N, C-alpha and C positions, 0 to 999 in steps of 0.2 A: 783515721786508721785504715778503713776499708779502701779509701782512695789510694793511700800509700801502698797497700798490699796489691791492689790491682795494677798499679804502675810497675811494681817489682815483677809481677807475673808476666806482664807484657814484655818487659826488658829481657827476662829469661827466655821467653818464647822466641823473641826476635833474635837473640843471640844463638839459640839452638838452630834456627832456620838459616842464619847467616853462616854459621860454622859448617853446616852440612852442605850448603851451596858451594862454599869455597872448596871443601874436600872433594865433592863430586866433580868439580871442574878441574881442568888442567891449569887453570889460572883465570881469574875473573876480576874485572874492575869494580870499584865501588858503585859507579853509575849503573853497570849491568846488574849488580846485585839488587840495587834499588828498583830497577825496572822489573826484574824477574820475580821478586818477592812483593812488589808493590808496597815497599816501605819507604818512608821519606828519606831522602839522601842524607840529611843532617843526622838522623837516627843511626843510619848505617855508619856514618863517619865516627860518631861517638863510640859505638860498639867496637868497630874495627880498631880504633885507637887503643882501647882497652886490651884487645886481643894481641895487638902489636907489642904493647908494653910488657905483656906476660910471655911474649915470644911463642905464642901458640900459632900465629901466622906471621908471614914476612912479605915484604914488598919486592917486586921484581919489575924493572923497567923493560918494556918491549923495545928491541933495537930498531925496528922499522916503525916510523911515525905514521905510515899510511900514505895513500896517493895524494892526499890534500896537504901533507906536510904538517908543520906546527909542532905543538908539544907532544912528546912521546908519552903514550899512556902507561900508567902504572897498574900492574895486576897484583892480585893477592893470591898467595898459596899457603897451604898448611905446612907448618914446620914439622917434617917427619921425625926429627930427633927430639921433639918436645917431650915425648913419653912413649911407652910401649904397652902393648896389650898381650896378655897371656891367654892361651887357649889350651884346655886340658881335656883329654878323653880318659875316662876311668872305666875299666871293665873288671870282671871278676878275677882275671889272672894277668892283667897288664895295665899299664898306663902309658899315655903318649902326651907330650907337651911341646908347644911351640911358643916362641916369643916373636911378635911381629911389630913392625913400625907402622906409621900412618899411611904408608904407601902399599901396605899389604905384603911387604917383603919379610920372609922369615929370616931373622937374624940369629936365632939359636933354637935348637930342637934336641930333644932326647926322649928315650923310651926305656921301659924296664919291665921285665916279667916279675909279677908279684901277686900273691893271693890277696885279694882285697874284699873286705866285707864291712859290715857296720861297725865292727870293733876297731878297725884301723884306718878307716877312710879319712878321718880328720888328720891323723898323723901323716898319711901319704900326701894329702893336700898341703900341709905345712912344709913337708920335705920338698915338694915341687916348687913352692913359692920361694923357699930359701935358695934353691939352686938358681932360680931366675935372678934374685937379688945379688947373689954372689958372682954371677956371671960377669958383671961389670959394675964397678963402684958408682958409675954415673947413671946406671939404669934407674929410671923413674917409672915404676909400674902404676898404670892408671886404672886398670881393671882386669878382672878375670872372667872368662867364659868357661863354663864346665859342661861337657856333654856326657850323658849317661844313657845306657840302653834301658828300655822299659817305658812304663807309663809315667810321664813327668808333667807336673803342673808347673809350667814355666812362669805363670803369673805369681804364684805363692812361693815357688822355689821348693816344692815338695816332691819327693819320690812317692808316688801313689803305689806303684808295684814294679819292682825290677826282679825278674826271675833270675838272671845271671848273678846279680849281687845278693839275692835272697834278702831284699830289703822291702819293707812294706810301711806305708804311712809314716814317712820320716821327713821332717823339715830340715833338709840338708843345707839349704841356704842359710837358715838361722844358725845352724851349728857351725858352718864354715866362717860366717861373718864374725864369730867370736875371736878368730885368729888373725884377721886382717881388717884394716880400716878402709881399704879400697872396696869399691862395689864388686859383688860377685853375682853373676847371673847363671841360671841353670836351664838346660834344654835337653830334650831327647836328642840322641846322636844324629839320627837321619835328618831331623828338623834343623839341627845346627848346620849340617852340610848344605841344606837349602839356603839358609841365611848367608852362608859363606858365598854362595853363587850370587845371591841378590846384592850383597854388599860390594863384592869386588869385581863383578862383571858390570862395570859402570856403563858401558856402551852397548850392552846386549839388550835386546827387546825381550826380556824374560817376564812374561805375564802369567803363563800357566805351564807348569812343569812338575815332574816328580824327580826325586833323587833316590836312587837305589844304592844303599850301603850294604856291602857284603864283606864279612870278615871270617876268615878261617882261623880257628884257634889251634894252630899247629897240627891240623888234621889232614892237610893236603900233601900227600907224599906218594910219589910214583903213580900219579894219576888217580889215586883212590880218594874218595870223599866219604867222610862219616857224618854223623849228626852234630858234630861240634862246629856248627856253622851259624853265624849270626846274620840274619837278614832283616833290614829295617827300611822302610819307605817313608820319605817326607813328601808332602804335597804342598804346592803353591798355587793358589787361585787368585788372579788379579793382584799379583805381587805380594800376597799375604800368606803366611803359613796357615794351613788348615790343621788345627789341633783336634777337632772333633768335640762333641759334647762332653765326653769324659776324658779328654786329653789322650785318647788311645788311637787316634787316626794314624795309619801307617804301620801298626803292629801286625806283622805278616804271619800268616799261617796258610799253608797249601790246602786247596780244596780237595786234594787227593788223600789227605790224612783222615783216619777215622777218629772218632771222639775219644777213644781210650788212649790214643797216643798224644798225651798232653805236653810232653817235654820236647817234641820235635817241631820244626817249622816246615820241613820238606819231607816228602814221602820217599826217603832214600834209605836203602839198606846197605850198610858198609861192606857187607861180604860180596855183593854183586853189582855195585854201582860204580860208575866212573864219572869223570868230569862232564862228559857229553850229556849223560842222563840228567845230571844236576842242572846243567845249563839250559837244556831244553825245557825242563819243568819250570824253571824260573822265568825263562823267556816268554812262555805261554801266559803266565800270570801278568807279567809286566805289559805285554802287548794288549791283553784284555783291558787292563786299567787305562793305558795310554789312549787307546782307541775309544773306549766307552766315555771317558772324560774329555776327549778331544784335546789332548795336551800337545803342545807344539815342541816340547823338548823333553828328553830323558837324559838325566845326568847319572853317571855311574862312578862310584868311588869305593875305596877300600882295596881288598885283595883281588877283585875282579880285574883291576887295571893290569895285572900281570898276565891276564889271559884274554886280552881284548881281541887278538887275532882269531880266537876261537869263538868267543862270546858274541862279538858284534854281528857277524853274519847270521848267527842263530837268532838273535833278537830282531834283526832286520827282516828276516824271513817270517818270523812269528807275527810281527806287526803287519806285514804285507798279507799274510794268510788270513788274518783276523779282520781285514778291511775289504768290504765287498762293494763299495760305492765307486762311481766313476770320478767323483771329485778327488783330486790329488790329496793324498795324506801327507801333510808337511810336518812330520814328526822327526825331529833331528836328534841324533844320538851323540852325546859328548862324554868324555871322561874327565874327571877331576884330575888335575895335574899334581896332586899332593899325596897320592898313593895311600899308604897306611896312616898318614897324618891328616886325612880328609876331615874327620870328625873333630879333631883338635883345632885344625885351621878354621873350620866352620864355627866352632865355639868362639874363637877369637874374633871372627867376623861379626857374630852376634853381639859380642861385647862392644866392638867398635861402633856398630849401629846404635846401640843403647847410649853410648857416650854422647852422641849428637842429639838424642831425643829425651834423655833423662833430665827433667827440670831440676832435680836435686843436685845432680852432678854439675850442670851448667851453672847453677847458683854458686856452687863451691869455687868455680873458676874465678869469681870476682874477689875471692878472699885469699886463696893460697893454692899453690900447686899440690895436688894430692900426693901423698906418699904412704908407704906401708907403715 
């Protein structure tokens, strides 16, 4: 029995590694998979045959046989239409949702303003899933990634504390899994954005970086900013999300704030502050973190993408001012290309990554195609 279980676990692990290798490549042969993963070629063939039969991957023959001629090599690719991944961002007064294929392309997206709290979050989730399913009769939903602001335990799927949603110690993953049979994964919104960059920037050398997620809650008008601003930071060290001991890494609060001001993240007074003041204060904090931690990339997402021409030079100057060494500071600034949908897209990326690493999900692939 133990021997049989060990063999099954090995098969699941090998399948997971083979699937992820095929997905990360633009096309790879069975021989190259065997060499890359150091798995016997016959094992690769058996697993690939199963994946071909289930139409998870497909074969493509290279037109050029190479300088030596002979048989044209056959490469393997992920079937992007095998299924879709849902990414959802839920906040206290809105939600945003995307449906992506295995190529990371958004095929459907929508958003809505809605007051959301513990009393209706399950209903909102069900409503979003229904829209995805009704979008196309042929849509096969493989999993859902959900991003939320606040202190989130992504391992257990619990909301430890979310100030915007006013939710404390709530096992949201357990609650939502009552409504769907597909896997649901939960993550902090800024961390989800980090995962989106890690998963979909396949060719980028992203080892150590931070993601700055800034969202204005209908508060930016005629250049005026008030305290209805959400700022979250996600950290990646050695290609891994840094959650912190209590899962609160990246929960931002300006050092300019006094202790009594518990509900604000920045020292901004609505009556006399403009965007420049807000941007300068935020830039100083981000520059300090990037330089102190020696990060090589800063990613920016959310509403700040609409103000990149103003914010970028301010951040570049802040990074430069904060750096006193002769060694060149190679800290590159990038903007997410998904604007307001950055957190939802990142949540989908998180789910995508988990599909290739979850032993439970990989095991299910041997039996049937998962559906809601």
